[in-house]
N, C-alpha and C positions, 0 to 999 in steps of 0.2 A: 424758198429759201433760199437762204443768204450764204452766201459759201466764209469757211471761216482763214484768213491769210494765213491763220500759224501752220495748218494744212498743207497750203503752197510753197510755204519756207520748208515744211518737213520734207516736200519732196525732191526740191533743191536740194538740202544736204544734203539725202538718198543716191541720186541723182549724180553728184558732187565726188560723193564717197567712194559707188563702182567706181566711178570714172579713175580717180587716183588706183582702187586697186587691181585693176585693170591692167592701169600704166606701170606699175609694181612702186609707183611713189610713194602711198601712202602706207605701206608695211614694213613693217618693225624686223629687219631679214637675220635665218639665224646663221652660225657660223657652222661651214662643212668642218670637220673635224677626222681625228682617228683616232682611239682609246688602245695603247697596248698596255698587257699587262706581264713584265717579268720578276723573277727570284725576287726584285728588291727596290723594284720601283716602280710605280704609272708612268707612262708614258705622253702623252695624249700632245698631238703637233694639229696647227686649227691654221687652215686657210684665211690668212687676211689682210688680199692684195689692194691694194690703193691706199694703205693706213698708215700714218709714222708710228713709232712708238712710243711717241706723246700721246699717240689719243688713244691706246690700249689701260683696258684695267685690266689685272688678276684678281682674283682670290679666296680665301681657300675659306668655309667654313664649317666645320667636321668636316662630314664624308662628301661635301656639296663643293665642285666646286666652276666659278663663275668668269666668264671669259665673255666681257662688255668691249666694241670700240668704236668712236666717236667721233666723225671730223666733218668739220664745216670749213667751207670754200668760197672762196669768195673773187671776183674776179673782177676788176674798174679798167676801164677804157676810158682815159679826157682824149676828145680830139676837140677841133674848132668849131667845126659844128654839129658834136652832141656828146653827148656824156651815156655812156652804159656800165652798169651794174649788175652782176649776174652772184647767184648764191647758190651754195648746195648744201644740203646733209646727209650724209648717210649714217646709219646706224645699226649694227650689229651686235647681239647678244647671245645667249648659250652658257644653261646650268647643265650639270650633268652630278648625275651621284654617282662618287667613286668605289668598285665592288670592297674596298679594303681603307681602314683609317689610314692618315698618314701624318710624318712628320712635319709640320708646316714652315717647322721655326729652320726648315731644313731644302722647302722644294724653292725647286729653281725655276727660272726662264729666260730663253731668247728670244731674238724675233730677225729674223737674217729673209730680205728677197720676195718679204711679202706673208712668210712662215714664223707660227709661233710656237717656239717646240716648248711646254712645260712639263720639269720633272717632279712626280712626287714622292719621295723616300717614303718605302712603308714604314709603317711602325709595330713593335714586336707586339706578339700577338698578346696579350692579358695571361695565359695561362688560362689553366684548369679554374672557374672560376665557379664551379660546379660544390653545394652542399647538400652535406649527406642529411637527410631530417629524418628525424625517428618519429615513426607512427605509435597512438599511446592506444 
């Protein structure tokens, strides 16, 4: 019986994938965060050490808050005997559902010492949306 070369390639990719997962290099990492619900706003505090402010992306859509960060770093050493280039990339992301509607136009965010703080003012409740139904 003849061996299928594609089976060997598939096995190789499986082994490589497991190696990346075990080393932590192949994972899209989560963001650790705290969510504080007070009377007027929701405050989300996320730990993002090693990122610059320009690496961050924060968005609100409906009741969903998404925090993402992507950093690409490269090092180049030029010496008479050799040239070395090293590149690394780190991406993290987290989407949460907020407990209430928020005023999207008034959301603020600050980033200091690797800690992102997002303040989301609560929207006023829409009031009583109930309707009386006549029974025939």
